[in-house]
N, C-alpha and C positions, 0 to 999 in steps of 0.2 A: 161421186166416187164410183169407180168402175166395179163391175160385178166381181171380178177377180180379187180386188182389194177388199170388198165386203166379205168374201169367202175366207180370206186370210185372217181378217180381224176377228171372225167368230171364234175360232179356236183359242186365240189369245185372250179374248174376253172371258171365255169359259174357264181358261186356265187361271185367270186372275180371281174369278169368283170362287173357284175350287180352293185356291190358296187362302183366300179370306175365310172361307168356311173352316179350313183346317186350323188356321190361326185362332179363330174364335173358339173352336172346340178345345184346342190346347189350353187356352186361357181358362176356360171353365174347368177343365181337368186339373190344371195347376192350382186353381183357387180351391177346389174341393179337397185336393190332397193336402194343401197347407192347413185348411180348417180341420180336416180329419186328424192331422198330426197333433193338434192342440186341444181337441174336444172329442167327446163321444159322438158317434154317428147320430144317435137319437137327438142330440141337442143342435144339430146343424139343420138349418132350413134352406129352402131354395133361394129365398131372399138373401141370406148370408152369402151364398155362393155367387149369386149374380152381382151383388155389391162388391165382393172381393175381386171379381173378374171385370167389373165395370161394364156390364152389359145389362140389357133389359130382361125382365122376366119372360117376355114373349120370345126373346132370342133363345133363352134356355130351352124352351119347349120345341124349338126347331131341331134340337140335338138329342135331348133326353126327355123321357116321359115322366120321370119322377126322381126324387132324391136318391132312392135306392139304386136306380139304374146308373146314375152317374158315379156313385160310390163303387158299384160293381166294376164300372169301366176303369176307375182309378186303380182299384185293386189289381185288375187284370193287366193293365199297362205297367204298373209298378213292378209286378213280379215277373211278367213275361220278358221284359227288357233285360232285367238282371239275369234271369235264368238262361236266356238265350246267349248272353255274353259269356257266362260261365261254361256253357256247353261248348262254345267254339274253342275254348282254351284248355279247360281242365281235363276234359275227356281224352285229350291227346297224351296225357301223362301215363307212364307205364304202371306205376304202383297204385293200386286201388286205394290204399290207405292215404296216399298223398292227394289223390283226387278228392276223397271225402274230407280230409282235413283242410285242404286248400280252398274248397268251395265254402266251407263254414267260415274260414278266416276272411275270405273276400266279402262275405255277407256282413260280418261284424265291421270290417273296415269301411265298407260302403255306407253303413249306417252312420259311422263317425264323420265321413266326408260329406254326407248328405243327411243331416239330422232330421230334416222334414220327412224324408223317405223313412228313416229309421223309426221315428216316433209313429209314423203312420202304420208301419208293420207291427209295432208293439201294440197299438190300439186295435189293429185287426184281430190279433190273438192267434194262437196256434191252431184253433179249430175253424178259422174262417174258411168257407168253402173254396174261395179262389186260391188261397194259399195252398190248400190241400190239392186242388185240381192242377195247379201249375207246377209247384215245386215238389208235391208229393211223389209223383212218378219218377222225378229226377233223383230224389233222396233214396227211394226204393231201388232204383237202378244201381246207384253207386254202392249201396250196402250189399246188394245181391252180388255184384261183381267182386267185392271184397270177400264175401262168403265163398263164392266159387273158386277164387284164387287161393283160398286157405289163409288169407290175411286176417279175416274176422272170425270170431266165434259168436254166433247169434242164435239164440234158442227160438225167438219169436220175431220174425221180420216186421210184422205189423207193429208190434210194441216198440221195436227199435226205431221205426220211422216216427211214431208218435213221440217218443222220448227225444228224438233229434229236434223236432219242431218246438216242443215245449222248452227244451234247453236253449235253443237258438233265440227264441223270443226273450227269455230271461237274460241271456248273455247280452243281447242288444240293449235291453233296458239298463242293465248294469253299466255297460260301456258308455251309454249316453248320459247316465246320471253322474258318472265319475270318469270323464274322458282323460284325466291326467294320468291314470294308471297305465304304465307302459305294457306293451305286449299282451293286452287282454285277449286278442284274437288267438295268439299262440297258446295261452293258458286254457282257453276254451277248447281248442282243437285237441290238446293233450287229454283233457278230461273225456271228450267224446270218443277218441281213439281207444282209451282204456275201457270205456263202456262197451265197445264192441270187441273186446278181447285182445287188443294189441298190448304187449308188455310195456310197462311205464317207460323204460329206457328207450325202447324203439319208438314209442309215441312221442317222446320229447325230441328225438332226432328228426322224425318225419315232420312234426309241427314247426320245427325251426328252419326247414328248407326254404330257400328263396321262393317267393310267390311269382308265378308267371304273370305278366301284365295283362289285365283285362280292360 
């Protein structure tokens, strides 16, 4: 083989190796997410994850140093993907109340279309550091915009953010437990809008608006 051919093959081989690494990491992440949706984090072992991903234990340690590290990665990827998608669409809306309500509705709907994700979020809980780190600033931003625009009446912003997360987790759990109930996302959005001072009639109107596609 000529030197030029060897030089060309090296980047291709490196690209294949990188893709294989990415696929293996994704399998481990998916396996851990599925297990975490069905069990408590404390009950999940590294062997459980590697068996579900169909890789060896040694392979696991090429990517993660511990069970806690992979679960942190699962939490970060699960929340950041959804949060970024909402940012791209919802923040373009002019009414802060619609942004707040629409984001909550999308999260409930996403849990119903992807129950593994939904149950994972429920098991994470409202106080999980990654949930607070990734979605916390976004919730605070949306609530603060509504406050500045005069759409919301909030006495304590920190408390409003905390209540939003606690209510969201409960709403997702309720929706997953009884998915046949229609318009659960709208009902939840109405309640949350009323919590931040939007009059009930206005809240029902805002929550019933068509959702932009995410």
